C-alpha positions in Angstrom: -4.0 -36.2 -31.2 -3.4 -35.5 -34.9 -0.8 -37.4 -36.9 1.9 -34.7 -36.7 1.7 -34.4 -32.9 1.6 -38.2 -32.5 4.8 -38.6 -34.7 6.6 -35.9 -32.7 5.7 -37.5 -29.4 6.9 -40.9 -30.6 10.2 -39.4 -31.8 10.8 -37.8 -28.4 10.0 -41.0 -26.6 12.5 -43.0 -28.7 15.2 -40.4 -28.2 14.7 -40.4 -24.4 14.8 -44.2 -24.3 18.1 -44.1 -26.2 19.6 -41.7 -23.7 18.4 -43.9 -20.8 20.1 -47.0 -22.3 23.3 -45.1 -22.9 23.5 -43.8 -19.4 22.9 -47.1 -17.5 25.1 -49.5 -19.4 27.4 -51.9 -17.5 30.6 -50.7 -19.1 33.4 -50.6 -16.6 36.0 -49.1 -19.0 34.2 -46.1 -20.4 35.2 -42.4 -20.5 35.7 -42.3 -16.8 38.2 -45.2 -17.0 38.0 -48.8 -15.8 36.5 -49.7 -12.4 36.1 -52.8 -10.4 38.3 -55.4 -8.6 41.2 -57.4 -10.1 42.5 -60.5 -8.2 45.9 -61.9 -9.1 47.9 -64.9 -7.7 50.8 -67.1 -8.7 54.4 -66.7 -9.6 56.7 -65.1 -7.0 59.1 -64.3 -9.8 56.6 -62.0 -11.4 55.3 -60.5 -8.2 57.7 -57.4 -8.0 56.7 -56.4 -11.6 53.0 -57.0 -10.8 53.3 -54.8 -7.7 55.0 -52.0 -9.5 52.5 -52.1 -12.4 49.6 -52.2 -10.0 50.8 -49.1 -8.1 51.3 -47.1 -11.3 48.1 -48.3 -12.9 46.0 -47.4 -9.9 47.6 -44.0 -9.8 45.8 -43.4 -13.1 42.8 -45.5 -12.5 41.7 -45.0 -8.9 38.4 -46.8 -9.4 40.2 -50.1 -9.7 41.3 -52.2 -6.7 44.0 -54.9 -7.3 44.8 -57.7 -4.9 48.1 -59.5 -5.5 49.3 -62.8 -4.0 52.2 -65.1 -4.8 52.0 -68.8 -3.9 53.8 -70.2 -7.0 52.9 -70.7 -10.7 51.0 -73.9 -10.0 48.8 -72.2 -7.5 48.1 -69.3 -9.8 47.2 -71.5 -12.7 44.9 -73.7 -10.6 43.1 -70.7 -9.1 42.5 -68.9 -12.4 41.3 -72.2 -13.9 38.8 -72.6 -11.1 37.7 -69.0 -11.4 38.8 -68.0 -7.9 41.1 -65.2 -9.2 41.0 -63.1 -12.4 44.7 -63.5 -13.3 47.0 -66.4 -12.8 50.7 -65.5 -13.0 53.1 -68.2 -14.2 56.7 -68.7 -15.1 55.8 -71.6 -17.4 53.1 -72.4 -20.0 49.8 -73.5 -18.5 50.0 -76.9 -20.3 53.0 -77.7 -18.1 51.0 -77.5 -14.9 47.4 -78.2 -15.9 45.5 -80.9 -17.7 45.2 -80.2 -21.4 41.5 -79.4 -21.3 41.9 -77.0 -18.4 44.9 -75.3 -20.1 42.9 -74.8 -23.3 40.4 -72.7 -21.4 43.0 -70.1 -20.5 44.3 -67.2 -22.6 48.0 -66.5 -22.4 49.3 -62.9 -22.1 53.1 -62.9 -22.3 53.8 -59.7 -20.3 57.6 -60.0 -19.9 60.7 -62.2 -19.9 62.3 -63.5 -16.8 66.0 -64.5 -16.3 66.8 -67.2 -13.8 70.2 -67.0 -12.2 72.0 -69.4 -9.9 73.1 -67.5 -6.8 75.5 -68.4 -4.0 76.5 -67.0 -0.7 79.2 -64.3 -0.8 81.9 -66.5 0.7 81.4 -69.0 -2.1 81.2 -66.3 -4.7 84.6 -65.0 -3.7 86.1 -68.0 -5.5 83.4 -69.4 -7.7 82.2 -67.0 -10.5 81.0 -69.4 -13.1 79.9 -73.0 -13.4 79.6 -75.1 -16.5 76.1 -76.5 -17.2 77.4 -80.0 -16.3 78.8 -78.7 -12.9 75.5 -77.0 -12.2 73.6 -80.2 -12.9 75.9 -82.2 -10.7 75.4 -79.8 -7.8 71.6 -79.7 -8.0 71.3 -83.5 -8.5 73.5 -84.2 -5.6 76.5 -85.6 -7.4 78.8 -82.8 -6.2 78.4 -82.2 -2.5 81.6 -80.1 -1.8 82.6 -76.8 -3.3 86.2 -77.9 -3.7 85.2 -80.1 -6.6 84.2 -77.1 -8.7 87.0 -74.7 -7.7 85.6 -73.4 -4.4 86.6 -73.9 -0.7 86.5 -77.2 1.1 82.9 -76.7 2.3 79.7 -78.6 1.9 77.2 -77.6 -0.7 73.8 -76.6 0.8 70.9 -76.6 -1.6 68.2 -74.0 -1.1 65.4 -75.5 -3.2 61.8 -74.8 -4.3 58.7 -77.0 -4.1 57.4 -79.0 -7.0 54.6 -76.5 -7.6 57.1 -73.8 -8.4 57.2 -72.4 -12.0 60.7 -71.1 -11.3 61.8 -74.6 -10.4 60.1 -76.0 -13.6 61.9 -73.4 -15.7 65.3 -73.9 -14.1 64.9 -77.7 -14.4 64.1 -77.4 -18.1 66.7 -74.9 -19.2 69.6 -75.2 -16.7 69.3 -78.9 -15.6 68.2 -80.1 -19.1 65.3 -81.9 -17.4 67.3 -83.7 -14.7 65.5 -84.1 -11.4 66.5 -81.6 -8.8 67.4 -82.9 -5.4 65.0 -81.4 -2.9 66.2 -80.1 0.5 62.9 -80.1 2.3 64.3 -78.5 5.4 65.3 -75.3 3.5 62.6 -75.3 0.7 60.7 -72.1 -0.2 58.9 -70.7 -3.2 59.2 -67.1 -1.8 62.0 -65.6 -3.8 62.8 -62.9 -1.2 63.1 -65.6 1.5 65.3 -67.7 -0.8 67.7 -64.8 -1.4 67.9 -64.1 2.3 68.5 -67.8 3.2 71.3 -68.1 0.6 72.9 -65.0 1.9 72.8 -66.2 5.6 73.8 -69.9 5.0 77.5 -71.0 4.5 78.0 -73.0 1.3 74.5 -72.2 0.0 73.3 -72.2 -3.6 69.8 -71.5 -5.0 68.3 -69.8 -8.1 66.2 -66.8 -8.4 64.8 -64.3 -11.0 67.1 -61.5 -11.9 64.5 -59.0 -10.7 65.2 -60.1 -7.1 68.9 -59.2 -7.6 68.4 -55.6 -8.6 70.1 -53.3 -6.0 70.8 -56.4 -3.9 74.4 -57.4 -3.3 73.9 -59.9 -0.5 74.4 -62.9 -2.8 76.5 -63.6 -5.9 74.9 -64.5 -9.2 76.9 -67.1 -11.2 77.6 -67.2 -14.9 76.9 -70.4 -16.8 79.7 -71.5 -19.1 81.1 -68.0 -18.7 77.9 -66.2 -19.8 76.5 -63.9 -17.2 72.8 -63.7 -16.5 72.0 -60.3 -18.0 69.1 -59.0 -20.1 71.5 -58.3 -23.0 72.7 -61.9 -23.0 69.1 -63.1 -22.9 68.0 -60.8 -25.8 70.9 -62.1 -28.0 70.3 -65.7 -27.1 73.6 -66.4 -25.3 72.2 -67.0 -21.8 70.0 -70.1 -21.8 67.9 -69.9 -18.6 65.0 -67.7 -19.3 61.3 -67.9 -19.9 58.2 -65.8 -20.5 56.3 -64.4 -17.6 52.6 -65.2 -18.3 49.4 -63.6 -17.1 46.6 -66.1 -17.8 42.9 -65.3 -17.8 40.0 -67.7 -18.2 38.7 -66.7 -21.5 39.5 -63.3 -23.0 40.2 -60.5 -20.5 37.6 -57.8 -20.2 37.0 -54.6 -18.2 39.5 -53.7 -15.5 41.4 -57.0 -16.0 42.0 -56.2 -19.6 42.9 -52.6 -18.8 45.5 -53.8 -16.3 47.1 -56.3 -18.6 47.1 -53.8 -21.5 48.9 -51.3 -19.3 51.7 -53.8 -18.4 52.1 -54.7 -22.1 52.0 -51.1 -23.3 55.0 -49.4 -24.9 54.9 -46.7 -22.2 55.5 -49.3 -19.5 58.3 -51.2 -21.3 61.1 -49.1 -19.8 59.8 -49.8 -16.3 59.9 -53.6 -17.1 63.7 -53.4 -17.8 64.4 -51.2 -14.8 63.2 -54.0 -12.6 65.3 -56.7 -14.2 62.8 -58.2 -16.6 63.0 -58.4 -20.3 60.6 -57.0 -22.9 59.3 -59.9 -24.9 59.3 -58.0 -28.2 63.1 -57.6 -28.0 63.8 -61.3 -27.9 65.8 -62.6 -30.9 64.7 -66.1 -30.1 61.3 -67.4 -29.1 59.9 -70.4 -27.1 56.6 -72.3 -27.3 
């Protein structure tokens, strides 16, 4: 083979090899969109948003399967730290639930803001519309055990509480109870927010707390104002209502592939209106921040 023919053959071989490498790469987020499995667990407060986002994301990306579980923020953080799920949903910062070294391995994606509201049964809500922070703390620490002491009927207070692993509990303890230890009612304890709302609605004298997202289009319980300030997105954005926190999606290391695509979708400008429709806040609208 002469030199010209040999050079031409070599050029063709190199070009063909380049095409082969391009065609067989492991990219799961190429021109055809992301593909693969995404597993998520953790916060029950974030679950409604995660479900809605997953449905809308998969409508555009049918090569991705997403598995969602609740279980509480502590569970989600533990599982993502261990590598058994791709995303750990949490109502609190990872450092509040995990050892420092484990928390440092995780990457925080603040996808929304959650508002926590104290809620009472309808019969209590007829008379009690607002509690001071001090009254709220006295109720949840067991100092006040009858509603008549805070302007309600002569009826026993029934606490519907959450387990110690709950991020919702941690957030409420920090910002509503100012760190005071909540009295647990083990016989009526749940970290399923839907179950909590139902239990409060069906129990005379009941009080609990839940994310605002669980109160959208639900009038079976009465949310209470704190010091006269109602738990609304507007009052959270302007810094008047104190009981709120970020909703976090944690990954172990930087998110990639379908996991990154899903988180980016939730945090996109296009999805922000859907966040508010479900009772969550858009983090970029906050006039105050928390670390």
